[in-house]
PDBQT receptor file of N, H, CA, C and O in Angstrom, charges set to zero:
ATOM      1  N   MET A   1    -203.049-158.323-112.905  1.00  0.00    +0.000 N 
ATOM      2  CA  MET A   1    -203.912-159.470-112.787  1.00  0.00    +0.000 C 
ATOM      3  C   MET A   1    -203.725-159.957-113.998  1.00  0.00    +0.000 C 
ATOM      4  O   MET A   1    -203.306-159.311-114.958  1.00  0.00    +0.000 OA
ATOM      5  N   ILE A   2    -204.150-161.567-113.987  1.00  0.00    +0.000 N 
ATOM      6  H   ILE A   2    -204.491-162.092-113.207  1.00  0.00    +0.000 HD
ATOM      7  CA  ILE A   2    -204.249-162.368-114.928  1.00  0.00    +0.000 C 
ATOM      8  C   ILE A   2    -205.627-162.031-115.668  1.00  0.00    +0.000 C 
ATOM      9  O   ILE A   2    -205.701-162.087-116.895  1.00  0.00    +0.000 OA
ATOM     10  N   VAL A   3    -206.508-161.746-115.015  1.00  0.00    +0.000 N 
ATOM     11  H   VAL A   3    -206.447-161.700-114.018  1.00  0.00    +0.000 HD
ATOM     12  CA  VAL A   3    -208.113-161.699-115.382  1.00  0.00    +0.000 C 
ATOM     13  C   VAL A   3    -208.009-160.370-116.709  1.00  0.00    +0.000 C 
ATOM     14  O   VAL A   3    -208.473-160.330-117.848  1.00  0.00    +0.000 OA
ATOM     15  N   ALA A   4    -207.207-159.430-115.938  1.00  0.00    +0.000 N 
ATOM     16  H   ALA A   4    -206.830-159.463-115.012  1.00  0.00    +0.000 HD
ATOM     17  CA  ALA A   4    -207.258-157.787-117.086  1.00  0.00    +0.000 C 
ATOM     18  C   ALA A   4    -206.673-158.397-118.587  1.00  0.00    +0.000 C 
ATOM     19  O   ALA A   4    -207.141-158.045-119.670  1.00  0.00    +0.000 OA
ATOM     20  N   GLU A   5    -205.471-159.458-118.408  1.00  0.00    +0.000 N 
ATOM     21  H   GLU A   5    -205.091-159.744-117.528  1.00  0.00    +0.000 HD
ATOM     22  CA  GLU A   5    -204.890-159.498-119.062  1.00  0.00    +0.000 C 
ATOM     23  C   GLU A   5    -205.822-160.751-120.338  1.00  0.00    +0.000 C 
ATOM     24  O   GLU A   5    -205.758-161.034-121.534  1.00  0.00    +0.000 OA
ATOM     25  N   ALA A   6    -206.354-161.022-119.526  1.00  0.00    +0.000 N 
ATOM     26  H   ALA A   6    -206.407-160.792-118.554  1.00  0.00    +0.000 HD
ATOM     27  CA  ALA A   6    -207.418-162.164-120.328  1.00  0.00    +0.000 C 
ATOM     28  C   ALA A   6    -208.719-161.587-121.123  1.00  0.00    +0.000 C 
ATOM     29  O   ALA A   6    -209.242-162.044-122.140  1.00  0.00    +0.000 OA
ATOM     30  N   ALA A   7    -209.024-160.629-120.476  1.00  0.00    +0.000 N 
ATOM     31  H   ALA A   7    -208.599-160.258-119.650  1.00  0.00    +0.000 HD
ATOM     32  CA  ALA A   7    -210.115-159.776-121.045  1.00  0.00    +0.000 C 
ATOM     33  C   ALA A   7    -210.091-159.017-122.140  1.00  0.00    +0.000 C 
ATOM     34  O   ALA A   7    -211.042-158.654-122.832  1.00  0.00    +0.000 OA
ATOM     35  N   LYS A   8    -208.215-158.653-122.337  1.00  0.00    +0.000 N 
ATOM     36  H   LYS A   8    -207.442-158.947-121.775  1.00  0.00    +0.000 HD
ATOM     37  CA  LYS A   8    -208.024-157.967-123.900  1.00  0.00    +0.000 C 
ATOM     38  C   LYS A   8    -208.360-158.844-124.862  1.00  0.00    +0.000 C 
ATOM     39  O   LYS A   8    -208.756-158.399-125.939  1.00  0.00    +0.000 OA
ATOM     40  N   LEU A   9    -208.262-160.256-124.649  1.00  0.00    +0.000 N 
ATOM     41  H   LEU A   9    -207.940-160.618-123.774  1.00  0.00    +0.000 HD
ATOM     42  CA  LEU A   9    -208.425-160.977-125.613  1.00  0.00    +0.000 C 
ATOM     43  C   LEU A   9    -210.084-161.448-125.834  1.00  0.00    +0.000 C 
ATOM     44  O   LEU A   9    -210.601-161.625-126.937  1.00  0.00    +0.000 OA
ATOM     45  N   ASP A  10    -210.708-161.586-124.637  1.00  0.00    +0.000 N 
ATOM     46  H   ASP A  10    -210.288-161.442-123.740  1.00  0.00    +0.000 HD
ATOM     47  CA  ASP A  10    -212.151-161.777-124.749  1.00  0.00    +0.000 C 
ATOM     48  C   ASP A  10    -212.757-161.531-123.418  1.00  0.00    +0.000 C 
ATOM     49  O   ASP A  10    -212.613-162.181-122.382  1.00  0.00    +0.000 OA
ATOM     50  N   SER A  11    -213.759-160.020-123.738  1.00  0.00    +0.000 N 
ATOM     51  H   SER A  11    -213.876-159.492-124.580  1.00  0.00    +0.000 HD
ATOM     52  CA  SER A  11    -214.186-160.079-122.526  1.00  0.00    +0.000 C 
ATOM     53  C   SER A  11    -215.356-160.437-121.621  1.00  0.00    +0.000 C 
ATOM     54  O   SER A  11    -216.018-159.994-120.682  1.00  0.00    +0.000 OA
ATOM     55  N   ASP A  12    -215.218-161.697-122.590  1.00  0.00    +0.000 N 
ATOM     56  H   ASP A  12    -214.681-162.057-123.353  1.00  0.00    +0.000 HD
ATOM     57  CA  ASP A  12    -216.107-162.847-121.315  1.00  0.00    +0.000 C 
ATOM     58  C   ASP A  12    -215.618-163.746-120.723  1.00  0.00    +0.000 C 
ATOM     59  O   ASP A  12    -215.729-164.892-121.159  1.00  0.00    +0.000 OA
ATOM     60  N   ILE A  13    -215.009-163.502-119.681  1.00  0.00    +0.000 N 
ATOM     61  H   ILE A  13    -214.918-162.571-119.326  1.00  0.00    +0.000 HD
ATOM     62  CA  ILE A  13    -214.316-164.344-118.423  1.00  0.00    +0.000 C 
ATOM     63  C   ILE A  13    -215.166-165.394-118.519  1.00  0.00    +0.000 C 
ATOM     64  O   ILE A  13    -216.341-165.152-118.242  1.00  0.00    +0.000 OA
ATOM     65  N   HIS A  14    -214.735-167.054-119.003  1.00  0.00    +0.000 N 
ATOM     66  H   HIS A  14    -213.781-167.251-119.229  1.00  0.00    +0.000 HD
ATOM     67  CA  HIS A  14    -215.884-167.693-118.262  1.00  0.00    +0.000 C 
ATOM     68  C   HIS A  14    -215.530-168.322-116.945  1.00  0.00    +0.000 C 
ATOM     69  O   HIS A  14    -216.418-168.644-116.156  1.00  0.00    +0.000 OA
ATOM     70  N   LEU A  15    -214.137-168.523-116.660  1.00  0.00    +0.000 N 
ATOM     71  H   LEU A  15    -213.415-168.261-117.300  1.00  0.00    +0.000 HD
ATOM     72  CA  LEU A  15    -213.774-169.078-115.149  1.00  0.00    +0.000 C 
ATOM     73  C   LEU A  15    -212.768-168.651-114.873  1.00  0.00    +0.000 C 
ATOM     74  O   LEU A  15    -211.844-168.470-115.666  1.00  0.00    +0.000 OA
ATOM     75  N   VAL A  16    -212.759-168.393-113.612  1.00  0.00    +0.000 N 
ATOM     76  H   VAL A  16    -213.509-168.539-112.968  1.00  0.00    +0.000 HD
ATOM     77  CA  VAL A  16    -211.331-167.962-112.907  1.00  0.00    +0.000 C 
ATOM     78  C   VAL A  16    -211.370-169.032-111.668  1.00  0.00    +0.000 C 
ATOM     79  O   VAL A  16    -212.192-169.110-110.755  1.00  0.00    +0.000 OA
ATOM     80  N   ILE A  17    -209.960-170.007-111.992  1.00  0.00    +0.000 N 
ATOM     81  H   ILE A  17    -209.293-169.944-112.733  1.00  0.00    +0.000 HD
ATOM     82  CA  ILE A  17    -209.905-171.018-111.066  1.00  0.00    +0.000 C 
ATOM     83  C   ILE A  17    -208.338-170.775-110.779  1.00  0.00    +0.000 C 
ATOM     84  O   ILE A  17    -207.461-170.241-111.459  1.00  0.00    +0.000 OA
ATOM     85  N   GLY A  18    -208.329-171.361-109.536  1.00  0.00    +0.000 N 
ATOM     86  H   GLY A  18    -209.041-171.795-108.983  1.00  0.00    +0.000 HD
ATOM     87  CA  GLY A  18    -207.088-171.486-108.827  1.00  0.00    +0.000 C 
ATOM     88  C   GLY A  18    -207.031-170.418-107.581  1.00  0.00    +0.000 C 
ATOM     89  O   GLY A  18    -207.668-169.370-107.468  1.00  0.00    +0.000 OA
ATOM     90  N   GLY A  19    -206.149-170.955-106.748  1.00  0.00    +0.000 N 
ATOM     91  H   GLY A  19    -205.632-171.806-106.840  1.00  0.00    +0.000 HD
ATOM     92  CA  GLY A  19    -206.041-170.393-105.831  1.00  0.00    +0.000 C 
ATOM     93  C   GLY A  19    -205.293-168.317-105.655  1.00  0.00    +0.000 C 
ATOM     94  O   GLY A  19    -204.479-167.658-106.302  1.00  0.00    +0.000 OA
ATOM     95  N   PHE A  20    -205.998-168.095-104.680  1.00  0.00    +0.000 N 
ATOM     96  H   PHE A  20    -206.660-168.630-104.154  1.00  0.00    +0.000 HD
ATOM     97  CA  PHE A  20    -205.843-166.642-104.813  1.00  0.00    +0.000 C 
ATOM     98  C   PHE A  20    -204.753-166.360-103.424  1.00  0.00    +0.000 C 
ATOM     99  O   PHE A  20    -204.716-165.185-103.059  1.00  0.00    +0.000 OA
ATOM    100  N   HIS A  21    -204.080-167.123-102.822  1.00  0.00    +0.000 N 
ATOM    101  H   HIS A  21    -204.110-168.078-103.118  1.00  0.00    +0.000 HD
ATOM    102  CA  HIS A  21    -203.326-166.982-101.757  1.00  0.00    +0.000 C 
ATOM    103  C   HIS A  21    -203.471-165.673-100.883  1.00  0.00    +0.000 C 
ATOM    104  O   HIS A  21    -202.674-164.744-100.756  1.00  0.00    +0.000 OA
ATOM    105  N   TYR A  22    -204.531-165.837-100.401  1.00  0.00    +0.000 N 
ATOM    106  H   TYR A  22    -205.178-166.592-100.504  1.00  0.00    +0.000 HD
ATOM    107  CA  TYR A  22    -205.379-164.824 -99.136  1.00  0.00    +0.000 C 
ATOM    108  C   TYR A  22    -205.822-165.285 -98.278  1.00  0.00    +0.000 C 
ATOM    109  O   TYR A  22    -206.820-164.775 -97.768  1.00  0.00    +0.000 OA
ATOM    110  N   VAL A  23    -205.156-166.647 -97.680  1.00  0.00    +0.000 N 
ATOM    111  H   VAL A  23    -204.345-167.062 -98.094  1.00  0.00    +0.000 HD
ATOM    112  CA  VAL A  23    -205.427-167.387 -96.431  1.00  0.00    +0.000 C 
ATOM    113  C   VAL A  23    -204.905-166.391 -95.389  1.00  0.00    +0.000 C 
ATOM    114  O   VAL A  23    -205.530-166.740 -94.387  1.00  0.00    +0.000 OA
ATOM    115  N   ASP A  24    -204.137-165.364 -95.030  1.00  0.00    +0.000 N 
ATOM    116  H   ASP A  24    -203.629-165.080 -95.843  1.00  0.00    +0.000 HD
ATOM    117  CA  ASP A  24    -203.730-164.194 -93.926  1.00  0.00    +0.000 C 
ATOM    118  C   ASP A  24    -204.225-163.116 -94.839  1.00  0.00    +0.000 C 
ATOM    119  O   ASP A  24    -203.280-162.328 -94.872  1.00  0.00    +0.000 OA
ATOM    120  N   ALA A  25    -204.994-162.733 -95.451  1.00  0.00    +0.000 N 
ATOM    121  H   ALA A  25    -205.762-163.373 -95.424  1.00  0.00    +0.000 HD
ATOM    122  CA  ALA A  25    -205.471-161.628 -95.917  1.00  0.00    +0.000 C 
ATOM    123  C   ALA A  25    -206.421-160.787 -94.593  1.00  0.00    +0.000 C 
ATOM    124  O   ALA A  25    -207.056-161.325 -93.686  1.00  0.00    +0.000 OA
ATOM    125  N   ASP A  26    -206.268-159.510 -94.836  1.00  0.00    +0.000 N 
ATOM    126  H   ASP A  26    -205.752-159.072 -95.573  1.00  0.00    +0.000 HD
ATOM    127  CA  ASP A  26    -207.002-158.924 -93.874  1.00  0.00    +0.000 C 
ATOM    128  C   ASP A  26    -208.463-158.203 -94.819  1.00  0.00    +0.000 C 
ATOM    129  O   ASP A  26    -208.747-158.201 -96.017  1.00  0.00    +0.000 OA
ATOM    130  N   ASP A  27    -208.811-157.914 -94.184  1.00  0.00    +0.000 N 
ATOM    131  H   ASP A  27    -208.580-157.916 -93.211  1.00  0.00    +0.000 HD
ATOM    132  CA  ASP A  27    -210.756-157.368 -94.853  1.00  0.00    +0.000 C 
ATOM    133  C   ASP A  27    -210.391-156.491 -95.887  1.00  0.00    +0.000 C 
ATOM    134  O   ASP A  27    -210.929-156.714 -96.971  1.00  0.00    +0.000 OA
ATOM    135  N   ALA A  28    -209.340-155.222 -95.794  1.00  0.00    +0.000 N 
ATOM    136  H   ALA A  28    -208.903-155.041 -94.913  1.00  0.00    +0.000 HD
ATOM    137  CA  ALA A  28    -208.941-154.550 -97.017  1.00  0.00    +0.000 C 
ATOM    138  C   ALA A  28    -208.898-155.442 -97.984  1.00  0.00    +0.000 C 
ATOM    139  O   ALA A  28    -209.802-155.583 -98.807  1.00  0.00    +0.000 OA
ATOM    140  N   ALA A  29    -207.746-156.172 -97.951  1.00  0.00    +0.000 N 
ATOM    141  H   ALA A  29    -207.011-156.059 -97.282  1.00  0.00    +0.000 HD
ATOM    142  CA  ALA A  29    -207.149-156.857 -99.140  1.00  0.00    +0.000 C 
ATOM    143  C   ALA A  29    -207.915-158.020 -99.878  1.00  0.00    +0.000 C 
ATOM    144  O   ALA A  29    -207.727-158.436-101.021  1.00  0.00    +0.000 OA
ATOM    145  N   ILE A  30    -208.882-158.464 -98.875  1.00  0.00    +0.000 N 
ATOM    146  H   ILE A  30    -209.034-158.127 -97.946  1.00  0.00    +0.000 HD
ATOM    147  CA  ILE A  30    -209.986-159.356 -99.146  1.00  0.00    +0.000 C 
ATOM    148  C   ILE A  30    -211.036-158.260-100.112  1.00  0.00    +0.000 C 
ATOM    149  O   ILE A  30    -211.351-158.499-101.278  1.00  0.00    +0.000 OA
ATOM    150  N   ALA A  31    -211.398-157.251 -99.469  1.00  0.00    +0.000 N 
ATOM    151  H   ALA A  31    -211.143-157.056 -98.522  1.00  0.00    +0.000 HD
ATOM    152  CA  ALA A  31    -212.342-156.533-100.391  1.00  0.00    +0.000 C 
ATOM    153  C   ALA A  31    -211.542-155.683-101.683  1.00  0.00    +0.000 C 
ATOM    154  O   ALA A  31    -212.029-154.979-102.568  1.00  0.00    +0.000 OA
ATOM    155  N   GLY A  32    -210.211-156.034-101.420  1.00  0.00    +0.000 N 
ATOM    156  H   GLY A  32    -209.815-156.606-100.701  1.00  0.00    +0.000 HD
ATOM    157  CA  GLY A  32    -209.986-155.266-102.777  1.00  0.00    +0.000 C 
ATOM    158  C   GLY A  32    -209.661-156.542-104.017  1.00  0.00    +0.000 C 
ATOM    159  O   GLY A  32    -209.724-156.191-105.195  1.00  0.00    +0.000 OA
ATOM    160  N   VAL A  33    -209.439-157.494-103.802  1.00  0.00    +0.000 N 
ATOM    161  H   VAL A  33    -209.388-157.780-102.845  1.00  0.00    +0.000 HD
ATOM    162  CA  VAL A  33    -209.482-158.484-104.636  1.00  0.00    +0.000 C 
ATOM    163  C   VAL A  33    -210.938-158.686-105.264  1.00  0.00    +0.000 C 
ATOM    164  O   VAL A  33    -211.121-158.987-106.444  1.00  0.00    +0.000 OA
ATOM    165  N   VAL A  34    -211.881-158.493-104.385  1.00  0.00    +0.000 N 
ATOM    166  H   VAL A  34    -211.732-158.248-103.427  1.00  0.00    +0.000 HD
ATOM    167  CA  VAL A  34    -213.527-158.685-104.904  1.00  0.00    +0.000 C 
ATOM    168  C   VAL A  34    -213.728-157.463-105.978  1.00  0.00    +0.000 C 
ATOM    169  O   VAL A  34    -214.348-157.561-107.038  1.00  0.00    +0.000 OA
ATOM    170  N   ASP A  35    -213.082-156.309-105.485  1.00  0.00    +0.000 N 
ATOM    171  H   ASP A  35    -212.579-156.230-104.624  1.00  0.00    +0.000 HD
ATOM    172  CA  ASP A  35    -213.737-154.984-105.848  1.00  0.00    +0.000 C 
ATOM    173  C   ASP A  35    -212.843-155.226-107.621  1.00  0.00    +0.000 C 
ATOM    174  O   ASP A  35    -213.365-155.118-108.731  1.00  0.00    +0.000 OA
ATOM    175  N   ALA A  36    -211.502-155.541-107.303  1.00  0.00    +0.000 N 
ATOM    176  H   ALA A  36    -211.078-155.629-106.402  1.00  0.00    +0.000 HD
ATOM    177  CA  ALA A  36    -210.433-155.688-108.775  1.00  0.00    +0.000 C 
ATOM    178  C   ALA A  36    -210.972-156.243-109.952  1.00  0.00    +0.000 C 
ATOM    179  O   ALA A  36    -210.853-155.768-111.082  1.00  0.00    +0.000 OA
ATOM    180  N   LEU A  37    -211.912-157.862-109.455  1.00  0.00    +0.000 N 
ATOM    181  H   LEU A  37    -212.008-158.248-108.537  1.00  0.00    +0.000 HD
ATOM    182  CA  LEU A  37    -212.758-158.592-110.352  1.00  0.00    +0.000 C 
ATOM    183  C   LEU A  37    -214.159-158.213-110.923  1.00  0.00    +0.000 C 
ATOM    184  O   LEU A  37    -214.680-158.618-111.962  1.00  0.00    +0.000 OA
ATOM    185  N   GLU A  38    -214.609-157.397-110.060  1.00  0.00    +0.000 N 
ATOM    186  H   GLU A  38    -214.185-157.068-109.216  1.00  0.00    +0.000 HD
ATOM    187  CA  GLU A  38    -216.092-157.002-110.268  1.00  0.00    +0.000 C 
ATOM    188  C   GLU A  38    -216.330-156.197-111.706  1.00  0.00    +0.000 C 
ATOM    189  O   GLU A  38    -217.528-156.158-111.984  1.00  0.00    +0.000 OA
ATOM    190  N   PRO A  39    -215.453-155.531-112.709  1.00  0.00    +0.000 N 
ATOM    191  CA  PRO A  39    -215.649-154.808-113.569  1.00  0.00    +0.000 C 
ATOM    192  C   PRO A  39    -215.603-155.829-115.085  1.00  0.00    +0.000 C 
ATOM    193  O   PRO A  39    -215.694-155.545-116.279  1.00  0.00    +0.000 OA
ATOM    194  N   TYR A  40    -215.432-157.014-114.392  1.00  0.00    +0.000 N 
ATOM    195  H   TYR A  40    -215.359-157.246-113.421  1.00  0.00    +0.000 HD
ATOM    196  CA  TYR A  40    -215.197-158.101-115.735  1.00  0.00    +0.000 C 
ATOM    197  C   TYR A  40    -216.392-159.126-115.662  1.00  0.00    +0.000 C 
ATOM    198  O   TYR A  40    -216.899-159.481-114.598  1.00  0.00    +0.000 OA
ATOM    199  N   ALA A  41    -216.845-159.628-117.088  1.00  0.00    +0.000 N 
ATOM    200  H   ALA A  41    -216.433-159.340-117.952  1.00  0.00    +0.000 HD
ATOM    201  CA  ALA A  41    -217.867-160.811-117.172  1.00  0.00    +0.000 C 
ATOM    202  C   ALA A  41    -217.383-162.027-116.780  1.00  0.00    +0.000 C 
ATOM    203  O   ALA A  41    -217.156-162.841-117.676  1.00  0.00    +0.000 OA
ATOM    204  N   ILE A  42    -217.175-162.335-115.651  1.00  0.00    +0.000 N 
ATOM    205  H   ILE A  42    -217.360-161.674-114.924  1.00  0.00    +0.000 HD
ATOM    206  CA  ILE A  42    -216.687-163.535-114.818  1.00  0.00    +0.000 C 
ATOM    207  C   ILE A  42    -218.092-164.253-114.657  1.00  0.00    +0.000 C 
ATOM    208  O   ILE A  42    -218.961-163.854-113.881  1.00  0.00    +0.000 OA
ATOM    209  N   ASP A  43    -218.196-165.211-115.373  1.00  0.00    +0.000 N 
ATOM    210  H   ASP A  43    -217.490-165.536-116.003  1.00  0.00    +0.000 HD
ATOM    211  CA  ASP A  43    -219.402-166.316-115.206  1.00  0.00    +0.000 C 
ATOM    212  C   ASP A  43    -219.380-167.390-114.143  1.00  0.00    +0.000 C 
ATOM    213  O   ASP A  43    -220.397-167.834-113.612  1.00  0.00    +0.000 OA
ATOM    214  N   PHE A  44    -217.801-167.881-113.796  1.00  0.00    +0.000 N 
ATOM    215  H   PHE A  44    -216.975-167.519-114.227  1.00  0.00    +0.000 HD
ATOM    216  CA  PHE A  44    -217.527-168.729-112.408  1.00  0.00    +0.000 C 
ATOM    217  C   PHE A  44    -216.237-168.464-112.034  1.00  0.00    +0.000 C 
ATOM    218  O   PHE A  44    -215.250-168.241-112.735  1.00  0.00    +0.000 OA
ATOM    219  N   ILE A  45    -216.371-168.520-110.747  1.00  0.00    +0.000 N 
ATOM    220  H   ILE A  45    -217.172-168.701-110.177  1.00  0.00    +0.000 HD
ATOM    221  CA  ILE A  45    -215.304-168.545-109.869  1.00  0.00    +0.000 C 
ATOM    222  C   ILE A  45    -214.854-169.726-108.959  1.00  0.00    +0.000 C 
ATOM    223  O   ILE A  45    -215.561-170.159-108.049  1.00  0.00    +0.000 OA
ATOM    224  N   ALA A  46    -213.365-170.315-109.341  1.00  0.00    +0.000 N 
ATOM    225  H   ALA A  46    -212.791-169.963-110.081  1.00  0.00    +0.000 HD
ATOM    226  CA  ALA A  46    -213.271-171.645-108.289  1.00  0.00    +0.000 C 
ATOM    227  C   ALA A  46    -212.323-171.585-107.655  1.00  0.00    +0.000 C 
ATOM    228  O   ALA A  46    -211.359-172.294-107.942  1.00  0.00    +0.000 OA
ATOM    229  N   PRO A  47    -212.294-170.787-106.671  1.00  0.00    +0.000 N 
ATOM    230  CA  PRO A  47    -211.170-170.748-105.539  1.00  0.00    +0.000 C 
ATOM    231  C   PRO A  47    -210.505-172.120-105.325  1.00  0.00    +0.000 C 
ATOM    232  O   PRO A  47    -211.099-173.176-105.541  1.00  0.00    +0.000 OA
ATOM    233  N   GLY A  48    -208.871-172.016-104.762  1.00  0.00    +0.000 N 
ATOM    234  H   GLY A  48    -208.388-171.158-104.587  1.00  0.00    +0.000 HD
ATOM    235  CA  GLY A  48    -208.521-173.465-104.635  1.00  0.00    +0.000 C 
ATOM    236  C   GLY A  48    -208.470-173.369-103.119  1.00  0.00    +0.000 C 
ATOM    237  O   GLY A  48    -209.208-172.494-102.668  1.00  0.00    +0.000 OA
ATOM    238  N   HIS A  49    -207.734-174.100-102.182  1.00  0.00    +0.000 N 
ATOM    239  H   HIS A  49    -207.134-174.812-102.549  1.00  0.00    +0.000 HD
ATOM    240  CA  HIS A  49    -207.628-173.802-100.861  1.00  0.00    +0.000 C 
ATOM    241  C   HIS A  49    -206.710-172.881-100.304  1.00  0.00    +0.000 C 
ATOM    242  O   HIS A  49    -206.974-172.372 -99.215  1.00  0.00    +0.000 OA
ATOM    243  N   CYS A  50    -205.842-172.646-100.804  1.00  0.00    +0.000 N 
ATOM    244  H   CYS A  50    -205.627-173.059-101.689  1.00  0.00    +0.000 HD
ATOM    245  CA  CYS A  50    -204.978-170.970-100.566  1.00  0.00    +0.000 C 
ATOM    246  C   CYS A  50    -205.728-169.913-100.485  1.00  0.00    +0.000 C 
ATOM    247  O   CYS A  50    -205.299-168.912 -99.911  1.00  0.00    +0.000 OA
ATOM    248  N   THR A  51    -207.095-169.947-101.095  1.00  0.00    +0.000 N 
ATOM    249  H   THR A  51    -207.443-170.760-101.561  1.00  0.00    +0.000 HD
ATOM    250  CA  THR A  51    -207.738-168.912-101.046  1.00  0.00    +0.000 C 
ATOM    251  C   THR A  51    -208.202-168.172 -99.591  1.00  0.00    +0.000 C 
ATOM    252  O   THR A  51    -208.261-166.979 -99.291  1.00  0.00    +0.000 OA
ATOM    253  N   GLY A  52    -208.433-169.101 -99.006  1.00  0.00    +0.000 N 
ATOM    254  H   GLY A  52    -208.385-170.070 -99.249  1.00  0.00    +0.000 HD
ATOM    255  CA  GLY A  52    -208.738-168.764 -97.287  1.00  0.00    +0.000 C 
ATOM    256  C   GLY A  52    -210.396-168.705 -97.623  1.00  0.00    +0.000 C 
ATOM    257  O   GLY A  52    -211.001-168.551 -98.683  1.00  0.00    +0.000 OA
ATOM    258  N   GLU A  53    -210.985-168.958 -95.819  1.00  0.00    +0.000 N 
ATOM    259  H   GLU A  53    -210.493-169.084 -94.957  1.00  0.00    +0.000 HD
ATOM    260  CA  GLU A  53    -212.359-169.114 -95.633  1.00  0.00    +0.000 C 
ATOM    261  C   GLU A  53    -212.768-167.681 -95.822  1.00  0.00    +0.000 C 
ATOM    262  O   GLU A  53    -213.705-167.551 -96.610  1.00  0.00    +0.000 OA
ATOM    263  N   ALA A  54    -212.272-166.508 -95.265  1.00  0.00    +0.000 N 
ATOM    264  H   ALA A  54    -211.511-166.614 -94.625  1.00  0.00    +0.000 HD
ATOM    265  CA  ALA A  54    -212.607-165.697 -95.270  1.00  0.00    +0.000 C 
ATOM    266  C   ALA A  54    -212.908-164.929 -97.093  1.00  0.00    +0.000 C 
ATOM    267  O   ALA A  54    -213.882-164.379 -97.606  1.00  0.00    +0.000 OA
ATOM    268  N   THR A  55    -211.627-165.245 -97.552  1.00  0.00    +0.000 N 
ATOM    269  H   THR A  55    -210.835-165.692 -97.136  1.00  0.00    +0.000 HD
ATOM    270  CA  THR A  55    -212.030-164.675 -99.310  1.00  0.00    +0.000 C 
ATOM    271  C   THR A  55    -212.702-165.601-100.009  1.00  0.00    +0.000 C 
ATOM    272  O   THR A  55    -213.374-165.138-100.931  1.00  0.00    +0.000 OA
ATOM    273  N   PHE A  56    -212.734-166.788 -99.861  1.00  0.00    +0.000 N 
ATOM    274  H   PHE A  56    -212.188-167.165 -99.112  1.00  0.00    +0.000 HD
ATOM    275  CA  PHE A  56    -213.809-167.784-100.080  1.00  0.00    +0.000 C 
ATOM    276  C   PHE A  56    -215.243-167.252 -99.735  1.00  0.00    +0.000 C 
ATOM    277  O   PHE A  56    -216.088-167.283-100.630  1.00  0.00    +0.000 OA
ATOM    278  N   ALA A  57    -215.565-166.777 -98.531  1.00  0.00    +0.000 N 
ATOM    279  H   ALA A  57    -214.879-166.752 -97.804  1.00  0.00    +0.000 HD
ATOM    280  CA  ALA A  57    -216.816-166.035 -98.448  1.00  0.00    +0.000 C 
ATOM    281  C   ALA A  57    -217.002-164.910 -98.929  1.00  0.00    +0.000 C 
ATOM    282  O   ALA A  57    -218.203-164.735 -99.135  1.00  0.00    +0.000 OA
ATOM    283  N   ALA A  58    -216.418-164.106 -99.193  1.00  0.00    +0.000 N 
ATOM    284  H   ALA A  58    -215.442-164.248 -99.025  1.00  0.00    +0.000 HD
ATOM    285  CA  ALA A  58    -216.540-162.929 -99.849  1.00  0.00    +0.000 C 
ATOM    286  C   ALA A  58    -216.743-163.022-101.495  1.00  0.00    +0.000 C 
ATOM    287  O   ALA A  58    -217.418-162.299-102.229  1.00  0.00    +0.000 OA
ATOM    288  N   LEU A  59    -216.055-163.982-101.758  1.00  0.00    +0.000 N 
ATOM    289  H   LEU A  59    -215.508-164.569-101.162  1.00  0.00    +0.000 HD
ATOM    290  CA  LEU A  59    -216.230-164.410-103.428  1.00  0.00    +0.000 C 
ATOM    291  C   LEU A  59    -217.407-164.898-103.711  1.00  0.00    +0.000 C 
ATOM    292  O   LEU A  59    -217.916-164.755-104.822  1.00  0.00    +0.000 OA
ATOM    293  N   GLN A  60    -218.035-165.601-102.620  1.00  0.00    +0.000 N 
ATOM    294  H   GLN A  60    -217.621-165.717-101.717  1.00  0.00    +0.000 HD
ATOM    295  CA  GLN A  60    -219.212-166.510-102.831  1.00  0.00    +0.000 C 
ATOM    296  C   GLN A  60    -220.851-165.295-102.623  1.00  0.00    +0.000 C 
ATOM    297  O   GLN A  60    -221.953-165.435-103.154  1.00  0.00    +0.000 OA
ATOM    298  N   ARG A  61    -220.451-164.374-101.820  1.00  0.00    +0.000 N 
ATOM    299  H   ARG A  61    -219.556-164.261-101.389  1.00  0.00    +0.000 HD
ATOM    300  CA  ARG A  61    -221.377-163.176-101.409  1.00  0.00    +0.000 C 
ATOM    301  C   ARG A  61    -221.376-162.290-102.977  1.00  0.00    +0.000 C 
ATOM    302  O   ARG A  61    -222.293-161.578-103.387  1.00  0.00    +0.000 OA
ATOM    303  N   ALA A  62    -220.054-162.583-103.682  1.00  0.00    +0.000 N 
ATOM    304  H   ALA A  62    -219.309-163.161-103.348  1.00  0.00    +0.000 HD
ATOM    305  CA  ALA A  62    -220.480-161.634-104.747  1.00  0.00    +0.000 C 
ATOM    306  C   ALA A  62    -220.631-162.363-105.604  1.00  0.00    +0.000 C 
ATOM    307  O   ALA A  62    -221.090-161.801-106.599  1.00  0.00    +0.000 OA
ATOM    308  N   TYR A  63    -220.405-163.747-105.756  1.00  0.00    +0.000 N 
ATOM    309  H   TYR A  63    -220.032-164.204-104.949  1.00  0.00    +0.000 HD
ATOM    310  CA  TYR A  63    -220.935-164.241-107.233  1.00  0.00    +0.000 C 
ATOM    311  C   TYR A  63    -221.763-165.298-107.027  1.00  0.00    +0.000 C 
ATOM    312  O   TYR A  63    -222.011-166.098-107.928  1.00  0.00    +0.000 OA
ATOM    313  N   GLY A  64    -222.355-165.409-105.597  1.00  0.00    +0.000 N 
ATOM    314  H   GLY A  64    -222.154-164.759-104.864  1.00  0.00    +0.000 HD
ATOM    315  CA  GLY A  64    -223.163-166.462-105.590  1.00  0.00    +0.000 C 
ATOM    316  C   GLY A  64    -222.648-168.043-105.124  1.00  0.00    +0.000 C 
ATOM    317  O   GLY A  64    -221.807-168.256-104.250  1.00  0.00    +0.000 OA
ATOM    318  N   ASP A  65    -223.275-168.962-105.826  1.00  0.00    +0.000 N 
ATOM    319  H   ASP A  65    -223.958-168.789-106.536  1.00  0.00    +0.000 HD
ATOM    320  CA  ASP A  65    -222.232-170.368-105.681  1.00  0.00    +0.000 C 
ATOM    321  C   ASP A  65    -221.341-170.575-106.159  1.00  0.00    +0.000 C 
ATOM    322  O   ASP A  65    -221.317-170.326-107.364  1.00  0.00    +0.000 OA
ATOM    323  N   LEU A  66    -220.475-170.971-105.714  1.00  0.00    +0.000 N 
ATOM    324  H   LEU A  66    -220.495-171.173-104.735  1.00  0.00    +0.000 HD
ATOM    325  CA  LEU A  66    -219.316-171.351-106.471  1.00  0.00    +0.000 C 
ATOM    326  C   LEU A  66    -218.852-172.257-107.033  1.00  0.00    +0.000 C 
ATOM    327  O   LEU A  66    -217.758-172.146-107.585  1.00  0.00    +0.000 OA
TER     328      LEU A  66
């Protein structure tokens, strides 16, 4: 995961931006991506259109207003 590699350089991740490509993901996959991001100090997440509405909603629940 790119976030894990970036955290090796600086543990404070200011922004994760882009598409997550989870449009057709099931609930388990969506929970997995949210859980995978949880350990990192991410200030903001800006998902693109290909993230999918369900994943966008899960990220919004986890991180507040995106």
